[in-house]
N, C-alpha and C positions, 0 to 999 in steps of 0.2 A: 606793358609798353605797347603803344599803338603800332601796328604793322606799317612799315614805310610805304608800302604800295596801296595803302588804304585811300579811297576817294570817297567824298561825301555822297551819301545815297540820294537819289532823286526824290521828288515829292511822291507821296502815295496818292494815286489817282483813283480814289475809291468811288467817285461819281461815275467814272467810266465803267466800273464793274457792276453798278447797280442793275442795269438791264438784264444781264445774264444771270445775276443772282436772283432777281425777282422771277425770271422765267423758270428757273429751277424750283424755287419755292412754290410757285403756282402749279407747276406740273405735279409736284409731290402732294400738294394739298388736294388735288383732284384724284390722283391715283392711289394714295396711301390707304384710304378707307374702303376702296372699291371691292376688295376681296377680304377674306377672313384672316385670322392669325395663321402664320406659318408654323409648322411643327416645332422648329427651333425656338420660335418666339414663345410658344407655350412652355417649353422647357425653362427658358430664362425667366418667364413669369413665375414659375414654381420656385426657382432659385431665390427670387426676391421674397418669397414667403417662408424661406428657410435661411435667413442670413447666417453666413459663416465666413471664415477666413480662407476658404477654398472649396473646390468641388472636384468631381471626378475628372472632367476634361478641361476645365477652365479655372483660372484664378478668380478672386472674389469680386472684381470690379463690375462685371455685368450684373451680378446679383445685387450689388449695392445700388446700381442705377435702376434696376427693376424695382427694388424696394422703394426708392425715392419716387419713381414714376407712379407706382400704385398708391402711394400715400400723398401725392400732390395732384396728379392729373387724372388718376383713375385707371380703369382696366380696359378701356376701349381700344380698338385697333388704331384709331387716330392718335390717341394719347401715347401709345407705346412707340409709334413710328415718328413722332415729332422730334425726339432727341437725335435719332440717326440722321434725319433730314437736316436739322440744324447743324449737326457735325459735318455733314457733307458740304453744306454752304460754308462753314468755317474752314474746311479744307481748301476750298477755292480761294478764299481770302488769304489763307496762309501761303499758298503757292504764289499768289500775286505778290505777297510781301517778300518771298524769297527772290522772285524776279527783281524786285526793287533793290534788294541787297546786292544782287549781281550787277546792278547798274542799269536795269531796265526802266524805260520810261512808260508813257501812257499805253502805247500799243503792246509792249512786252507784258505789262501787268495784265492787260485785258486778255491777251492770248494765253497767258499762263492759266488764268481762271477758266477760259474757254477749253483749254486742253484737258482739264479735269472733267468739265461738263460733257465733252464729246467721247470720253472713254467709257464704254458700256459697263465695265466692271464697277466704276464708281457710282453709276446710277443705281444698280440693284442694291449695292451695299449700303447706300444712304437712304434706302427705303425700309429695309428690314431691321428689327431690333435684334442685332447680333453683335458679337465682339469685333467683327471684321472692320467696320468703318472706323471704330475707335482705335483699332490697331493701326490702320493706315494713317490716321491723324497723328498718333504718337510717333510713328516712324518719321513723318514729315516734320513734326515739331522738333524732334531730335536733330534732323538734318538742318533745320533752320538755325539751331543754336551752334551747330558745327560751322556753318557759314559765317555766322556772326563772330565766332571765336577766331576763325582763320583770318578774318578781316581786321579785327581789333585786338585780339589776344588778351581780352579782359577775363579775369577769373570767373566773374559771375556767369558768363556764357558757358563755361565748362561745367559749372555747378548745375546750371539749368539743363544742360544736356543730360547729365546723370539723373537729375530729378525726373525728366521726361522719360528716360529709360525705366526708372523705378515704377512710375505709374503705368507705363506700357506693359511691364512685366506683370503687374497686377491685373491687367486686362487680358493679355494673351502671351504665352511664353515665346511665341514666334519671334518677337523683337529681340530675343537673345541672339539670333543670327546677326543682327545689326551690331550688337556689342562685340561679338567675336570678330566680325569683319573689320570693325574700326580698330581693334587691337592689332590685327594682322596688317592692316593698311598703315598704321603708325610705324610698325617695325620696318617697313620698306620705304618710309618717307623720312625727310629731314626732321620731322617732328618726334622722332623716337625718344628724344630726351624727355618728353612729357612723362614717361614712366617713372622717372626719378624725381619728379616734382611733387612737392607736398600737396599742391592744389588738386592733382589727379587723385590722390588717395583720399582726400577730403570728399571729392565728388563721388568716388566709389563707396565711401562710407555712407553718404547720404542716400544713394540708391539702395544699398543693403538695408538700411534702416526702414525704408519704405516697404521693401519686399519681405522683411523679416516675419511679419505675422503669417504670411502664406507659406514661408519656408517651415515655420513651426508647425503649421497645419499638415504639410506634406510629411514631415517627420512623424507626426502623431498618427497618421494613417498609413504609414509604411510606403510613402511615395506612390500613390495611385496614378499620378500623372505618367510615370514610367511604364506602368502596365497599360495605360490607355494608349501610349505611343507604340508600344509593342503590338497591341492588337490592331491599331490603325495601320501600322506597316504591314502586318500579316494579311489583313483583309481588304485594305484600300490602296496602299502605296506600292505594294509588291509589283503590280503590273503597270505602273506609271512609266511611260516612255520618255526618255530624255529628249529625243527629237521632237516629240509632240509637245513637251513642256516648252521648248524654245519656240516652236511655231505658235503656241497659244499666247506667248507674250505679245506677239503682234496682233492676234485676233482679239484678245480681251481689252487691249488698249486702243485698237483700231485707229481712228483718226488722230489720236494723240501720238502715234508713231512719227508723224511729221514734225513733232516737237522734241520728243525725248531722244530720238536718234541723233539729230543735230546737236542737242544739248550735251550728249555724251561725247560727241566729237569735239565740241567747243571746249569742254573741260579738259580733255586729254591734250589737245593741240594748241589751244589759244589762251587758256586761263590756268597757268601753272600754280597760281595761288590756291586753286581749288582742286588740284589733281588728286588729293587724298580721296575725294568723293568718287573718282573713277575706280580707284583701288577698292573702295568699299563695295561698289557695284559688282566688280569682277569677283571678289571673294564671296560675296553673298550669293551670286548666281552659281558659283562653283559648288558651294555647300548644298544648295537646293538640288542641283543636278546629281550630285553624289548620293544624297539622301532620298532621291526620288520624290521630291515634294510635289504637292498639288500645284496646278498652274497659278492659282490666285495667291499663293503664299508670298509671291514676290511683289505684290501690288504696292507695298509701302515704299519700294525703291524708286518708282517712276516719277512721282510729283516733283522732286527736286530737279530732275533732269528735264521735265516738261518746262519748268521755269527757266532753266539754263538755255534750252532750245529757243524759247521765245525771245530771250535777250540776244542770242546769236543771230537769229533771223532779223530782228529789229535793226541790228548793226549792218547786216548785209544788204538789207532793203531800205536803207535810210532815204534813198532817192527814187524808190520804185513803188509808188503808191498803189499801182494795180496789183502787185504781188501781195501787198499787205491786205488788200480786199479779197484777193483770190483765195488765199489759204483758208481763212475762216469760212468762206462760202463753201469751199470744197469739203471742209471738215463737217459742216452742218449737213450738207447733202449726203455725205456718207453715213452720218449717224441717224438721220431722220427715220429711215426704214426700220432701225433697230430699237428706237425708243419704246415701242410697245413690248419688246422683249426685255427691256431693262426695268421698266416700271409698269404697273398694272393700269394703264390708261384705258384699255378697252374692256368692255364686258366680256365674260367668258366665251359666249357664243361668237361674238365679233372677233375675239382673239383666235378662236379656232379657225374661223374663216380666213383671217389674215395670215395665220401660220401656214395654212395650206397654200394660199396664194404666193407667199414668199418662197415656199419650198419649190413650187412649180415654176416660178418666174425668176427668182433670185438665187435659187440653190441653197436656201438657208435651213434645210431640214435638220441640220445638226443642232439647231437651237431648240428643237423639240425632242431631242434624243435623251433618254433617261440613262441612268447608270447601268441598266441592264443591256444597253446597246440598241434598244428598240425605239422607233419613232412613234410618239403619241400625239394626241390632239393638242395638248397644252404642254408648255415647258414644265419640267419636274417641279421646280420651285412653286409654280402657280398651282399645280395640282395638289401640292402640299398645303394649300390654304383652304381646302374645302373638306366638309364632312365632319368636322370636329364637334360642332354644336349638336348635330344629329347623334353622334356617338355619345356625347354627354347625356342627352335625353334618354337614350337606350339604357345607359348605366343607371340613371335615376329610376327608370321604370323597373329594372331588375331589383334595385334596392327596396322599392316599395312592395314588391312581390315576395321578398324574403320572409320566411316564417319568423326569424329572430334577427332583425337588422343589427342589433347590438353585438351579435356574435357572428357577423358576416365580414369576410375579408374581400377587398377589391384588388385583383391582380390584373395588370396590363402588360402586354408583351414588349412594348417599346415606349420610349420616353414621349413620343408624340401622343400616343393613346393616354398615357398617364397625365400628360399636360392637359389634354382635353378634359379628362375627368376632374382635374384640379380647377379648371376654369369654368366648366359648365355643369358638372355633377355635384361637386362639393357644396356650392352655394345652395343646392336643393336639399341639403342635409345628409348627403352621402359621405361615408368615411373617406379619408384621404387614400389615394391609390398607392399600391406597392408594385414595384417592377424590379427586374434584375438588369435593366439596361441603363448604362451611364451612371450618373450621380444617384439615381434611385436605388442602385444596388448598395450604395453606402448607407442609405437611409433605411433599407429593409430591416425590419425587426427580426432578431434571432428566434423569438418565441411568439406564439399567438394562442389565444384562448378561443379563437373562431372555430365554428363547426360547419360553416357554409362558405361558399366562395362565388364571387362574381368574377367571371373569367373572360378577358377581352383578348382576342387573337383572330387570325384569319382562319384557323381551324382548331378543333378540339384535340388536345394531346391525348395519347393513349393512356398515360399515367393518370390523367384526370378522369378519363372514362372508367378506368378500373377502380378508382378510389370512391366515387360517388354513385349512389343508387338512383338518385333523382336529379336528372340533368335536363334543364329546360332552355331551349334556344329562345331568347327574348326578341332577337332581331339582328339585322345586319345593316351596315351603312349602305345606303342606296344612292347617295348623291352622285349624279352622272359624271361630274368633273373631278371627284376626289381620288387621289392616289390610294387612299384607304378604302375605296369602294370594295365591299365584300367582307370587311372586317366584322366579326360576329361577337355578340355579347351573350354569354351563358350565365344562368343561375344554377349553381351546383349545390345540392343539399343532401342530407342523410349519408354521411360518409360510412363506408363499410369498415374502415379501421380508423385509428386516431388521426384526425387531420393535423392536430398539433405536432405529433411525432413526424408526420410526413413533411410538414412545413420546416421544422427545425433541421431536419436532415438535408432538405433541399437548400436552405439558406447557407448552411455550413459548406456544402459542396460548391455552391456558386461563389461564395466569398473566397474559398480556398483557391478556386480556379482563377479568380481575378486578383488574388494576392491582397485582398482587403482585410485589414486587421482593425476592428473597431474596439476601442477601449471599453472596458466594462463600466 
C-alpha cells in the first residue's frame, strides 16, 4: 500500500550534475596513475590470483573484482584504480538520487553530489583499489532502498535493501553494523510490526543466500575473521579514543559537515516519515564508540544525511540566491587546499614541498603523521606506493643467484612485500611468495622440500642466522620516498639442519597462534 504522505518525486537533473562529475573524473584520471601501487592494492591483486569464497580479513567480493580487473583491463595502476573511481562517481549520482527522493530539486541534487565531492575521505577511497569505497556505496544503496520503502511501502524495495546488504557483506563485514542498527531502530519505531511480516523474512532469506558461500568458507577455516578482529582490537583499536573518533567525523567529512548536520536535524525535527534513519545513525555511532572503531568506519552513514541536508537548505533558502551560491563556494574553498592530500595530483617532490608549506601556514602537519605518531615528508598512504618494483627486482636477482632455484622458498615478512613479489618478481620466473601475514598465512604450505630461502624483511632474524651457513645480502630498498625504505633481501643457503623440519614447525606454531585450521 502506498504511504499516504507520499509525494511525487521531482525530475532528476542529471545535466546539473555533469560538471562536478566530469571534474572528479578528470582529477582522478590525472592523479590515479601518478604514483605506484599501494601495499593494500598489491594484496588485493594477489587475492584475485587466488579466487576463493573468503580471505583472512575480507570477504570474497574484492578478490572477485580483482580477478575481473586482471582478466579484462590488465594489471596497470590505471586499470586497478578505474573501478574505484567510477564507484566514487556512482556514489555522487546515488546521493543525488536520494536527495531527489527526499523532494530535492536541481540545487539540492547538485549540492548532494558536491557534498560527496568535498569530503576528503571520499576522495582517497575512490582512488585506491580497496573494499572501502564499495562498502560506502553499498551502505548508501541500502539507505536508498530504505528511503524508497518508507515512501512507498512496496515489497520490492525491502527485498532490494536486503540484497544490497548481502552484497555489502560479501565486500566488508562492517555493513553488519547497519543491519543491527536498522533492527534496533525498527524496535523503537512504529514500523516494529515488520518483524512479523512474511516479506521481511523473505528479504532476510535472500541476504543469507547471497552470503552463504562466505559463511561456509568461514566455518571451513574455523572463522579466521574472528581471529583477525581479535588481533585488530589488540594491536590497532585498543588505543582508539572515543573523543578523537567524534572529532574525526568532522575532520574527514570537512566541508560536507555543512550538509550532513542540517540533514540529521531535518530528519529528526522536520521529516517524521524518515525518522527511522536518525535512529539508525544514533545506534550505529553508539556501536562504533563502544567497540572503539576506526574513524573512517562510519563513512557509509553520512551520504544519506548529506542528501537530506541539501534538501533542507534548499527549502530554507528558496528565496535567497546568494546563500545558494555562497555555500558551494565556501565548501570548494575549504577543500581545495586538501585535494593534493586526498588524491595524488602532485609529483612526490612537489607534494613534499606542499606538505611542508601547509604545515607551516595552515597547521596541517597531522595529514603527514604516520601511525607511529611521527610527522614525515609524505602522507603514509603515499609513502606506501613506492619501492615495490625495486623490491621485486631485488627478489628476482636473489632468485637468479640461487644455486638451485627449484628448491628455494621465498618468504616475505608482510603482505605488502609478498604482494610486491607477486606483482614484480613472479612474472620474472620467481616462485610465489609465502608470508605469515594476513591471508598469506592461510596459504602458507605446511611442508616444503626447499633447501634454500630468499628472506625479505627489515632485518635478519636470529633464527635464520643460526639455521643457514651461507647468507648473502642481495640489497635493500633505496627509494627515497618509500615507507619500505631499508627493507632487505637475503639469499640464505646451505642449512646447518633440516630446513624442511624448521619450516613445518614454524608453520604449525604460527597457524596455532592464529587459530587457522586448514583442511587436509
